[in-house]
N, C-alpha and C positions, 0 to 999 in steps of 0.2 A: 744329590748330584745333578739330577735333571733340572731342578730349580736354579742351581748355580749356572748351568749351561745356558738356560734361557735368559738369565740376567746378563751374562757376558754378551750374548747375541744382541740383546736390546741396546746395551751400551755401545757396541760396535756400530750398530745401525744409526744410533743417535749421533755419534761422532762423525760418521760419513755424511749424514744429512747436513750437519752444521757446517762441515768443510765445504760441501757443495754450494750452500747458499752464501757462504762467506767469500767465495772466489768469484770475482766478476767474470762473466762470459761463460760460466759453467752452469748448465741448467740443473735444477734439482732432480734427484733421482726418482722421487716419488711426488706425484701431483694428483690433485683431485680430478675426477672424470671431466668436470667442466673446464678445468685448466688444460687438460690434454686435448679436448675438443677445440678450444680456442687456438692452441698452438698449431693444430693441424688444419685450421681454417674451417672446421665443421661448424654448421649453424650459420655460416655467412654465405652469401651468394657468390663470393669469389672462390669458394671451394668447389672446384670442378674436377671431373675425371678428365675426359678428353673432349676438346671442342671439335665438333664436326660442322661442315657447311656444305650446302648444295646450292649452286647458283645456276639459274636457267634463264636464257633468253629464248622466248618461244616463237620467234619470227625469223624470217630471212628477207633478203632483198635490200638494196642500198637505201631505199626510201624508209626502211625501218632501222636505220643506223643507230638510233638512240637506245634501242633495247640491248644490243650487244655492248654499246658503250657503257650503259648502266652496269652490266654484269662485270665487265672488265674493271671498272672503277671499284666495284665492291670487292673484287679479288685483291686489289692493291691494298685496300683497307684491312682485310683479313690477314694478308701477308705481313704488313707492318705491325699488325696487332699480335703477331706471334704464332698464328696457326701454321701448321706444316702442310705442304702440298699433298702429302699422303692422306690428309684429313679434309681436303677441299675438293669437291667434285664439280666440274664445270660443264654445263651443256650450252653450246652455242653453235649455230650453223657454220660460222667462220667463213662468211663470204663477203665481209665488209672491209677488213684491213687491206686485203690485196685486190679489191674490186678495181677495175679500170676507171670507175667513177670517183674513187677516193683521191682527193687532191694531194694527200700525203701518204703515199704508198707504204704499207706496213705499219701505219700509225693510226690509233683511234684516240680521239679526245672526247671528254665529257663536259667540257667547260670552254667558253670562247678563248680564254687565256691559259687553258690547262695543258699539262704535259701529256705524253703518251701513256695511256692506261692499258695498252695491249701487250706491252713487253712482259714476257715471263708467264703469261696466263696459260695454265695447263689446258690442253685440248682433249679433255677426257671423252666427250661425246660430241661429234660434229656431223654436219650434213644430215642424212636421213637417220642417223643414230639418235638424233634429238626427237624422241617420240614418247608417247604416254607410257608404253610398256617399260621402256628403259628407265624413265623417271621414277615410276613406282617401284621397280626392282631395286634401284639404287637406294631409295628411301627405306625400303624394308630390309636392306642388307642381303638381298637374295642374288648371289653371284651367278648361280646357274640360270637365272631368268634373264640376265643381261645379254643383249645381242650386239656384238661389235664393241668398238670403243676401247678404253683403257682397262675396263673390267673393274674399276674402283667402285666400291659401294660404301654406304654408311654402315660399317661393321662396328656398331656402337654397343656399349654395355649399359647396365642399369644406373651408373653414376655419371653418364655423359650428357653433355648439352649439345643440342643441334640447332643450327641456324639455317633457314631456307629463305632465299630471295628469288622471286619469280617476276620477270619483267616482260610484258607483252601486251598485245591486244586482248580484249575480252568482250563479253556480252553477258546478259543475265544468265547466271548459272554455268558459264562456259569460259574457258581460257584457250587461247590460240596455241597452235603448234605449227612448225614449218612442215609438218607431215600430218596426214590424216590417220585416225580420227583426232578431233580436238579433245581437250581434257574437261570433264564435267564435274561439277561441284560435289555430287554425291559420291562419285568414285574417289575423289581426292580425300574427302573426309573419312570414307571407309578405310582407306589405306592408313590414315593417321590413327584411326581406332585400332587397326590391326597391329600397327607399330607399338602402340601403348600396351595392348594385350600381351605382346611378346616380352614386355618388360625390358626393352633395350634402349631406354633413355630415361634421364631424370626429368628433363623439361625440354620443350621444343618451341622455338620462336619462328614465326612465318611472316615475312614482309612481302606483300603482294601489290604489284603495280599493274593495273589493267582497268579498262572501263567497266563499270558496274561490278567492281571486284568485291564489294561487300556481299553480293548475292552468292558468292562461293561459300561463305560461312554462315550467312544469315539463316537462323532456324535449323542449322545442320551441325555446327561444331559444338560438341558438349563442353561444359565448363569443368569437367572433372577428369580430363585425360592429360593434364599438364601441357597443353598447347595454348600458346598465346599468339594471336594473329592481329596484325594491323593491315589495313587496306587503303589504297590510294583514294578510293571513293566509296560512297554508300552503295546500296543495291540497285539504284535506279538513275545513276548519272555517269557521265564520262569522266575519265581522268584526263590529264593535260600534258602535252609535250612542252618543252622549254628550250631556250637557246636556239630559236628557230629563225630562219631567214625573214627579214622584214619586221621582226619583233625586237624588243629591247629587254635584256641584252641580246645581241644578235651574234651568230657565229662569224668567224672570219669570212670575208666576201667570197672566197672560192668554194664555200660549202653551200649546197643546195638543199640541205636536209636539217632537221632538228638534231641537236647533239645529245639531248637528255630528256628525262621526264620529270615533271614538277615534284611529285612526292619522292621519287627516287633520289633526285639531286638534293632535296631537302635533308633527308636522313643521312646521306653520305657526306655532304659538305659539313654537317654538324659533327659527324664521326671523324672527319679529317682533322678537326681542330681540337676537340676536347679530350681531356683525360677521362677515358671511359670507365675507370675505376670509381669515379665519383658521380657519374651520370646514370640514372636509372632508365629503364625502358619507358616508364611513364613520363619522365621528364622529356625524353626525346619525342615520344608520341605527342605531347602537348606542343612542343616547339615546332614539329613538322606539321601538325594540324593547323597551327597559326599561320605558318608560312604558306602552306598549300591553299589556304582559304583567303589569302591576302588580308590577314589580320581580321578574319571573320566578316569581311565585307562581301566576299564572293562576287567581286566585279569580274572575276574569272576564277578558275580553280574548282576544288571539290571538297567534300566532307570526308576527311580522314577518319576511319573508324577502327574500333578494336573489338575483338571477339575472343571467346573461349575462356581460359583460366586467367581472369583479369588479376587475380592475386599475385601472379608472377611478375606483374609490371613494376613491382618495387625493387626487383633485382637489378644489379648493375649490368650495363651492356658488356662490360669486361668478361662476364661469364660466358658470353656467346661469341663475341667477335674480337676479344682481346683489346689491347690498347697500344697505341704507338708511344714508345718511351719518350719521343721528342715532345709529346704533349703533356708531360707530367705536371707542368706548372699551370696548365690551362684547365683549372677545375671548373666544373659546371656550377653555375649559381642561378637561382631563379631570376628571371628578367633578362636572361641571355637572349639575343636575337641574331638572326641572320639577315643578310640583305634581301629586300623584297624584290620580286620580279615585277616590272611594270607592264609586261605583256606575256601572254602564253597562247598556245594553240590547242584547241580541243583535239585530243589524241586521235579521234576518228577522222579528223580532217588533215592530219599531219602529212599523209601521203600526197594529198592534193597540193600542199605547199611545195613538196618536192617536184611533182610533175609540172606544176606551173612555173617554178623557178627554172627548171631545165628547159622548158619551151621558150621562156622569155629571153634567156641568155643566148640562144642559138641565132646565128646570122640568118636574116631573111632570105628565103629562096634556097637555103642549103639543104642537102639531104637530111642532115641531123635535125633541122627545124621541122621537116615533114614527119620524121619518125617520132619526135617529141610530141607533135600535135596529135598524131595517131594514138600514142600512149595515153595522153590526157583525155582524149575523147572516149577511148575504150573504158577507162576507169569510171568516167562520169556516166557512160551508158550502162555499165554494169550496176552502178548504184541505183539509177533510175529503174532499171529492170527489176531488181530485187524489191525495192520499195513498192512499186506498182503491183507486182505479182502478189506480195503478201497482203496488200490492201484489198486487192480484188478477191483473193481467197476468203478474207474476213467478210466481205460483202456477200459473197455467194453462200457462206455458211450461216451468217446471222442477219443478213439484210443490210442495206446501205446505211441505215441510221444507227443500228446497234453494232455493226461490225467494228468501227473505230473504237467505240467505247469498250467492247470486250477485249480487243487486242491490246489496248493501252492500259488496262486496269493494273494497278499496283497493289499488291497485298500489304496488309498491315505489318509494321516493323516487328521482327521476331518470327515471322512465318517464312517457311521456305518458298522458293519460287514456284515449285510444282509439287503436287502430291505423288505423282507417278513418273519417276525419272525415265523409266523404260519407255513410257508413252512419248515423252518429250523427244527422246533419241529416234524413235520410230517416226515421229512426226517430221523431224528434220530430214530423215532419209526419204520419206514420201515426197516432200517438197523438192529436194535436190534431184530426185530421179526424173521429175517432170520439168523443173524450171532451171536446173543447173546449180552449180555450187554457190553457197552463201558467201564463201571466202571470208577474209578478215572483216570487211565492212558489214556483211550480212549477219554477223553475230549479234548485232544490235536488235534483231528481230526475235531472239530466243524467247523473250517474254510473250510475244504474240503466240508462238507455238505452245508455250507452257499454259497460257490462258485457254487455248483451244482444248488442251488436255483437261484442264481443270473444269471446263464446261461439259465434259463427258463425251466429247466428239472423238471417234476412233480414227486411227491413222488411215484406214481404208477409205473413209469418207473424205479425208483431206487429199488423198491420192487422186480421187475422182475429180474433185473440184480443181485441183492443181493442174490436171490435164486440160481442163477447160480454160484456166487462166493463162497457161503457157502452152502455146501450140508447138513450140520448139525451144531448144536450148540455144541461146546466143553463141556465136562463134568466137567471141573474144576470150582471151586466156583466163580471165577472172571467173568466168562461168563454167569453164571446163570441169568435167567430173572424171577425167582420165586418171587422177590420183586417188580416186575413191570418194567416199562420203565423209562428211565432217562429224558424223555420229556413228 
């Protein structure tokens, strides 16, 4: 009896399976494990849980227009790629679109002939809510640690993919914020390690636009926490602004400021065009690297770098930023290229372009001309003060001959900027207490402070020589420390 029942069951199962395979459009009821995985998308980088994105412009002021323009453009790419607003968290000071200096009120552009990229962008964290603590809390998915804003965080799970894009000024080991303190490389990497230890993502991609941005990850980012990072520059060079007044291509004549950044524009204009199901992270990295270096001539531009889990770069961009269905026919092929830029501006000098253009356009003898002249002279005086103060401190510590050599020394590739990051931050505070704020320009001197730490000098010693080098803090707004210290 039991044998007969088993035979009937086997025959029924056989008939059902034959019928299933014979009828078009009906999937077989039984499949091998490998077939089930393929059907579900497992084993391919297109198999994602939820895509999350964090976009952050770390500056404010109309002269820094390009950083918020970069972030708004990135949002439009993600939105067209299929990401939901609930999974995109945007940090931007939001003082550009409606600035009285904006020639197109309520509109932000990222290309001379480009359309509005500001429309629809979520204002999750704006103004003073754009700060290090909120950024870290959002990355870690810690809702209770967020202060103000929309309260959105990266509430990701173990199968999710995360994309982070940060555009701002920077310096060796540091990234700017519109609020103090600034963001330091060791703190960022520690947060990424903590995120990995929590098991709340499958892989994370970090695109970073800033001067000396390679120093944020150099010697710090492990290769085994499933984080892949690319940076606009290596650890000891500036990144570059683009679409700047007087350069080519130039913004519309009514604009006095750069519209974008070279690395950022390169990856986004590539993403605007291609089917990102067919383009890998590595392919985009190589294309952006070529464009940002002017086809490896470096007549201007910088060395785009990659760090961390490089094995992830074979994955398709689609896994992180989706893809625009309108680009389905634009498959990536080797040898693709984007238009070259004939000129660009060192990012650290982009604000000077703005202040000079503003002064140049004002009518002679007008109150506006005098105000613009005052602004230009103040920013130049601040630069001179910071440069001279750091140089003098180096001479007082190491002598006039050895001082410049010690301050400018660059460590070998693969080594972190500094051995003791607490020392670096204390050194910055010691300088600023006596000489005034470093501000966005002064971040360039972080390597000098790091090298002083690496030489075994203590912050107390620097405080004493800084008091000799700086008899007072200049009265210009760039040097003011009323907002606190940058470390």
